[in-house]
C-alpha positions in Angstrom: -79.9 23.4 48.8 -78.3 26.5 50.2 -78.4 29.1 47.5 -78.8 32.5 49.1 -75.8 34.7 50.0 -74.8 33.9 53.6 -72.1 34.9 56.0 -69.1 32.6 55.3 -66.7 34.2 57.7 -64.8 32.3 60.3 -66.5 28.9 61.1 -69.9 29.9 59.8 -69.3 27.8 56.7 -69.4 24.6 58.9 -73.0 25.5 59.9 -73.9 25.9 56.2 -72.3 22.6 55.3 -74.7 20.8 57.8 -77.6 22.0 55.6 -76.2 20.1 52.5 -77.2 16.7 51.4 -75.9 14.1 53.8 -74.5 11.8 51.1 -71.9 14.4 50.0 -71.8 17.1 52.6 -68.4 15.8 53.9 -67.0 15.9 50.4 -67.0 19.7 50.3 -64.6 22.0 52.1 -64.4 25.8 52.3 -61.3 27.9 51.5 -60.4 31.5 51.3 -58.0 32.9 48.8 -56.4 36.4 48.7 -56.7 38.8 45.8 -54.4 41.6 44.7 -56.3 44.2 46.8 -55.7 42.1 50.0 -59.2 41.0 50.4 -60.3 37.4 51.0 -62.4 35.5 48.6 -64.4 32.4 49.6 -64.6 29.2 47.5 -65.8 25.6 48.0 -63.8 22.6 46.8 -65.7 19.4 46.1 -63.5 16.2 46.4 -65.5 13.0 45.5 -65.3 10.0 47.7 -67.6 7.7 45.8 -67.9 6.4 42.3 -71.3 7.8 41.5 -71.1 10.9 39.3 -73.6 13.5 40.5 -74.8 17.0 39.5 -73.5 19.6 42.0 -74.5 23.2 42.3 -72.4 26.0 40.8 -72.4 27.8 44.1 -73.2 27.4 47.8 -74.2 30.4 49.8 -72.9 32.7 47.0 -69.4 31.1 46.9 -68.4 29.1 43.8 -68.0 25.4 43.9 -64.9 24.1 42.2 -64.3 20.4 41.2 -60.6 20.0 40.6 -59.0 17.1 38.8 -58.3 14.5 41.6 -54.9 14.7 43.1 -53.0 13.6 46.2 -52.0 16.2 48.8 -49.4 16.5 50.2 -47.3 15.0 47.6 -45.1 12.1 48.6 -41.6 13.5 49.0 -38.4 11.7 49.9 -36.6 14.9 50.9 -37.7 18.4 51.8 -38.9 20.3 48.7 -37.6 23.8 48.0 -39.6 26.7 49.3 -42.1 28.8 47.4 -40.1 30.7 44.8 -42.6 33.6 45.0 -43.3 34.1 48.7 -43.5 37.9 48.5 -45.5 38.1 45.3 -48.6 35.9 45.7 -50.6 35.0 42.6 -54.2 36.2 42.5 -56.3 33.5 40.9 -59.0 35.9 39.7 -56.9 38.3 37.6 -54.6 38.0 34.6 -51.5 35.9 35.2 -48.7 37.8 33.3 -46.7 36.1 30.6 -43.5 36.3 32.6 -45.1 34.4 35.4 -46.4 31.8 32.9 -42.9 31.4 31.6 -41.5 31.0 35.1 -44.1 28.3 35.9 -43.1 26.2 32.9 -39.4 26.7 33.6 -39.9 25.8 37.3 -41.9 22.7 36.6 -39.8 21.6 33.7 -41.4 18.9 31.6 -45.0 20.1 32.2 -47.2 20.7 29.2 -49.7 23.0 30.8 -51.5 24.0 34.0 -54.9 24.8 35.5 -55.1 27.9 37.7 -58.3 27.5 39.7 -60.1 30.1 41.8 -59.9 28.0 44.9 -56.1 28.5 45.0 -55.0 25.3 43.3 -52.2 25.2 40.7 -52.7 21.9 38.9 -49.6 21.1 36.8 -50.4 19.0 33.7 -47.7 16.4 33.0 -47.3 13.6 30.5 -47.7 10.0 31.8 -44.0 9.4 31.8 -43.3 12.4 34.1 -41.4 11.5 37.3 -43.8 12.7 39.9 -41.8 11.1 42.8 -38.7 13.1 41.8 -40.8 16.3 41.3 -42.4 15.9 44.7 -39.0 16.0 46.4 -37.2 18.5 44.2 -39.8 21.0 43.1 -41.8 23.4 45.3 -45.2 22.3 46.8 -46.3 26.0 46.7 -45.9 28.6 44.0 -47.0 32.2 44.6 -49.0 31.0 47.6 -50.9 28.4 45.4 -51.0 24.7 46.3 -49.2 22.7 43.6 -50.4 19.3 42.5 -49.6 17.1 39.4 -52.2 15.6 37.1 -51.8 13.6 33.9 -53.1 15.0 30.6 -56.6 13.7 30.3 -58.7 16.4 28.6 -61.0 15.2 25.8 -62.5 17.3 22.9 -66.2 17.5 23.2 -67.1 16.7 19.6 -69.7 14.1 18.8 -67.7 11.0 17.7 -68.7 8.4 15.2 -70.4 5.2 16.4 -67.2 3.2 15.9 -65.2 5.6 18.1 -67.9 5.9 20.7 -68.2 2.1 21.1 -64.4 1.7 21.3 -64.2 4.3 24.1 -66.7 2.4 26.2 -65.4 -1.1 25.4 -64.8 -2.6 28.8 -67.5 -0.6 30.6 -70.6 -2.0 28.9 -71.7 -5.4 27.5 -72.0 -5.5 23.8 -75.8 -5.6 23.9 -76.0 -2.6 26.2 -73.5 -0.8 24.0 -75.7 -1.3 20.9 -78.9 -0.1 22.5 -77.5 2.8 24.5 -75.3 4.2 21.8 -77.9 3.8 19.1 -80.2 5.9 21.2 -77.5 8.5 21.6 -76.7 8.6 17.9 -80.4 8.9 17.0 -80.7 11.9 19.3 -77.9 13.8 17.7 -77.2 12.3 14.2 -77.5 15.2 11.7 -77.7 12.8 8.7 -81.3 12.0 9.5 -82.4 15.5 8.5 -82.0 17.6 5.4 -81.5 21.3 4.7 -85.2 21.6 3.9 -85.3 22.9 7.5 -83.2 26.0 7.6 -80.0 25.8 9.5 -79.7 27.5 12.8 -77.0 28.3 15.3 -75.7 25.2 17.2 -76.9 22.8 14.5 -74.5 19.9 13.9 -71.9 20.0 11.2 -70.1 16.8 10.2 -66.6 16.1 8.9 -66.5 12.9 6.7 -63.3 11.5 5.3 -63.1 11.2 1.5 -62.2 8.0 -0.3 -62.3 5.8 2.8 -63.9 2.4 3.4 -64.7 3.5 6.9 -67.9 5.4 7.7 -66.5 7.4 10.5 -68.3 10.8 11.1 -67.3 13.4 13.5 -69.6 16.3 14.4 -69.5 19.6 16.2 -71.7 22.7 16.3 -72.1 25.7 14.1 -70.9 28.3 16.5 -71.4 31.5 14.6 -71.9 33.1 11.2 -69.4 35.9 10.6 -68.9 38.2 7.6 -66.6 40.7 6.0 -66.7 42.7 2.8 -69.8 40.8 1.6 -68.5 37.3 2.3 -70.0 35.1 5.0 -68.5 32.1 6.8 -69.4 29.6 9.4 -67.3 29.0 12.5 -66.7 25.4 13.6 -64.2 23.5 15.8 -61.0 22.5 14.2 -60.7 19.2 16.0 -63.8 17.8 14.3 -61.9 18.0 11.0 -58.5 16.8 12.2 -60.0 13.8 13.9 -61.8 12.8 10.7 -58.5 13.0 8.9 -56.7 11.0 11.5 -59.4 8.4 11.6 -59.2 7.9 7.8 -55.6 6.9 8.1 -56.3 4.4 10.9 -53.8 6.1 13.2 -54.4 6.9 16.8 -56.7 9.9 17.2 -59.2 10.9 19.8 -59.0 7.8 21.9 -55.4 6.9 21.2 -53.0 9.2 23.0 -49.8 8.0 21.5 -47.9 10.7 19.8 -47.4 9.6 16.2 -46.4 11.4 13.0 -49.3 13.5 11.6 -48.2 14.2 8.1 -51.8 13.6 6.9 -52.8 16.8 8.5 -50.4 18.7 6.3 -51.7 20.1 3.0 -55.2 21.0 1.9 -57.8 19.5 4.3 -60.5 19.9 1.6 -58.8 17.1 -0.3 -59.3 14.7 2.6 -62.7 15.6 4.2 -66.1 16.8 3.2 -68.3 18.9 5.5 -72.0 18.1 5.8 -75.1 19.4 7.5 -78.1 17.2 7.3 -77.9 15.3 4.0 -76.1 18.0 2.1 -72.5 19.2 1.7 -72.4 22.5 3.4 -69.1 24.0 2.2 -65.3 23.8 2.4 -62.5 24.8 4.8 -61.6 28.4 4.1 -59.1 29.0 6.9 -58.0 27.2 10.1 -56.6 29.1 13.1 -54.8 26.0 14.2 -52.3 25.5 11.3 -49.9 23.3 13.4 -52.7 21.0 14.8 -51.6 17.5 15.6 -53.4 14.9 17.8 -55.6 17.0 20.1 -54.7 19.0 22.1 -51.1 19.2 20.6 -50.7 22.2 18.4 -54.1 23.7 19.1 -54.2 27.4 19.9 -57.8 28.4 19.3 -59.7 25.3 18.0 -61.5 27.4 15.4 -61.9 27.0 11.6 -63.8 29.1 9.1 -66.1 27.3 6.6 -66.9 28.9 3.2 -70.5 27.9 2.4 -71.3 26.1 -0.9 -74.7 27.7 -1.0 -74.8 31.1 0.9 -78.6 31.2 0.7 -78.8 28.1 3.0 -77.2 30.2 5.7 -79.7 33.0 5.8 -81.6 31.8 8.8 -78.4 31.5 10.9 -78.1 34.6 13.1 -77.1 35.4 16.6 -80.0 35.3 19.1 -78.3 38.1 21.1 -78.7 41.5 19.4 -75.6 43.6 18.8 -73.2 40.7 19.7 -69.5 41.6 19.3 -66.1 40.2 20.4 -65.0 40.5 24.0 -61.8 42.5 24.4 -58.6 40.8 25.8 -58.8 43.2 28.8 -62.4 41.9 29.6 -61.4 38.3 28.9 -58.6 38.6 31.5 -61.1 39.9 34.1 -63.7 37.2 33.7 -62.8 35.3 36.9 -63.6 38.4 38.9 -67.3 37.7 38.1 -67.6 33.9 38.1 -71.2 33.8 36.9 -70.9 36.2 34.0 -70.5 33.6 31.2 -73.4 32.5 29.1 -74.0 29.9 26.3 -75.1 31.3 22.9 -77.9 29.2 21.4 -81.5 28.8 20.4 -84.2 27.5 22.8 -87.1 26.5 20.5 -88.7 23.2 21.6 -89.1 21.8 18.1 -85.3 21.8 17.7 -84.6 20.3 21.1 -82.6 17.4 19.7 -80.3 19.8 17.8 -80.0 22.8 20.0 -79.2 23.7 23.6 -81.5 25.1 26.3 -79.9 28.3 27.5 -80.8 31.5 29.3 -81.2 29.9 32.7 -79.8 32.1 35.6 -76.3 31.1 36.8 -76.1 28.4 34.1 -72.3 28.7 33.7 -69.7 29.3 36.4 -66.1 30.3 35.6 -63.7 28.5 37.8 -60.3 29.2 36.4 -57.9 29.5 33.5 -56.0 26.8 31.6 -52.7 27.6 30.0 -51.0 25.2 27.6 -47.5 25.0 26.1 -48.1 24.6 22.4 -44.8 23.2 21.3 -44.8 21.2 18.1 -41.6 21.6 16.0 -40.3 24.6 17.9 -37.2 24.3 20.1 -37.5 23.6 23.8 -38.4 26.8 25.7 -35.7 28.3 27.8 -35.3 31.4 30.0 -33.3 32.9 27.1 -36.3 33.1 24.8 -37.8 36.6 24.7 -41.5 37.2 25.4 -42.5 37.2 21.8 -41.4 33.6 21.5 -43.3 32.7 24.7 -46.4 34.5 23.4 -46.4 32.2 20.4 -45.8 29.1 22.5 -48.7 29.7 25.0 -52.4 29.2 24.5 -55.1 30.2 27.0 -58.6 29.0 27.7 -61.4 29.8 30.2 -62.5 27.0 32.5 -66.1 26.7 33.5 -68.8 24.5 35.0 -72.3 24.0 33.6 -75.4 23.3 35.7 -77.3 21.2 34.9 -74.4 19.5 33.2 -74.3 18.7 29.5 -75.8 15.2 29.0 -73.8 13.6 27.6 -70.6 15.8 27.8 -69.7 15.0 24.2 -71.4 16.6 21.2 -71.1 20.2 22.2 -67.9 21.4 20.5 -68.1 24.7 18.8 -70.8 26.3 21.0 -70.1 30.0 21.4 -69.8 31.5 24.9 -70.3 35.2 25.6 -70.2 37.7 28.4 -70.9 41.4 28.9 -68.0 43.8 29.0 -65.7 46.0 27.0 -65.5 44.8 23.4 -62.9 45.0 20.7 -64.5 48.0 19.1 -64.4 50.0 22.3 -68.1 49.7 23.1 -69.6 47.9 26.0 -72.1 45.0 25.6 -72.3 41.3 24.9 -69.1 39.9 23.4 -68.0 36.4 22.4 -65.4 34.9 24.7 -64.6 31.7 22.8 -66.0 28.3 21.7 -66.5 25.1 23.6 -63.6 22.8 23.0 -62.9 20.2 25.7 -64.1 18.5 28.8 -61.8 17.7 31.8 -63.0 14.9 34.0 -62.1 14.8 37.6 -61.5 11.0 37.4 -60.7 9.3 40.7 -57.6 9.6 42.9 -54.8 9.3 40.5 -52.1 6.7 40.7 -49.1 7.6 38.5 -48.1 3.9 38.4 -51.4 3.2 36.6 -51.4 3.6 32.8 -53.0 2.4 29.6 -56.5 1.1 29.6 -56.8 1.0 33.4 -56.2 4.7 33.7 -58.4 5.5 30.7 -61.3 3.5 32.2 -61.1 5.3 35.5 -60.9 8.7 33.9 -63.9 8.0 31.6 -65.9 6.8 34.7 -65.1 10.0 36.5 -67.4 13.0 36.8 -66.9 16.2 34.8 -64.6 18.6 36.6 -65.1 21.5 34.1 -65.1 22.5 30.5 -62.8 24.7 28.5 -62.9 27.2 25.7 -59.8 28.7 24.1 -59.4 32.4 23.4 -60.9 33.5 20.1 -58.1 34.4 17.6 -57.4 38.1 17.1 -57.8 37.7 13.3 -61.3 36.3 13.7 -62.3 39.3 15.7 -61.8 41.5 12.6 -65.0 39.8 11.2 -68.4 41.0 12.2 -70.9 38.6 13.8 -74.1 38.2 11.7 
């Protein structure tokens, strides 16, 4: 594997490609993108041509490797599309994209629900399944601010650990019943928190479960304890919101994680503590104190941060939970916006003790995480349709942002990791410089296979589930959470 920094100018990259593994060397291509300073930046794009998911390096010869969501290029167009609406103001993929540009993207690509801005110069517009891509290919620009535009269907999945019932349902047509039982039982035994008790002190990244109250079902959904935070003598745990909302949705029997129909979600209104219990090991751990996703619906609709605070039932049980990184703070918004300028700056926060291998993550490996872009979503729930007449304060409330990244070696499996904190060094909220939390693991985006927009339902779901992981995502930490100190 080529890992050292090499000369990638002109056609030298073709010589480097010949040193790669023969079974996928022709699946990678090299591109250069331009930054605001007028300098070129090199990047590899991996486009799979076989059905076998593999682990791929984060970088080749010092340049990042990006796995986009599969797409067709050029788009099929019946008439000539309009020109680039921003030919004289190209977008730099590695710096903050201003809110007015975000607004213009959503207004230009009307009907879209989000987009991925990748460091290899791709602008992947996220659209619902009923979006008319044939019309868009003819009537909307193929380039925007110098970026290559493609359309992908919404297929991101939260990375929580689902219940046995949900896991089996998601794999239904891919495995025989016997192989399901053995494979999933093994997976559950590896991660199931209910096989342990709190006699072993809780630590960061231990599993935390949401269990529906008064339900004949035994659905359990689990994520990770991301942080312990405190203020004025009170301490709280940080966990992913979607673990709680999926437990509530599953209780009602309505479509949740693996059913993408948009249905009424009145059951998410009111006090969540009346509908779910939170467990760690064989003990109730506490109750919901505050969610930073008050308009949450079926994931990812209504999610701005995917963060909820838990008030512990027994604060003494939390004494052993502490950050393994000394003097950890909150990364400032300025530093967050500059993360893509240093693609390998992101790290996972977690313990590494061997005796907790089944419950924690191995971290601290060099170049373990690679930032490959930013995701921006339109968080409309009951608000009116956004228009150019809305001022920036309205757009600020409608938009949520997340950092996109790859992990090597990849999470195995990609589920069961929601809530893990990610941090980077930089300017922090208190004005000091040092390690600061960026956000919390929330979703996985699979690359799938080449998408056919005529395909829908179970056929599309199966192909997406079989596809390799393109990248993961973590939403920005809420500003209010940053007023709490990290313990």
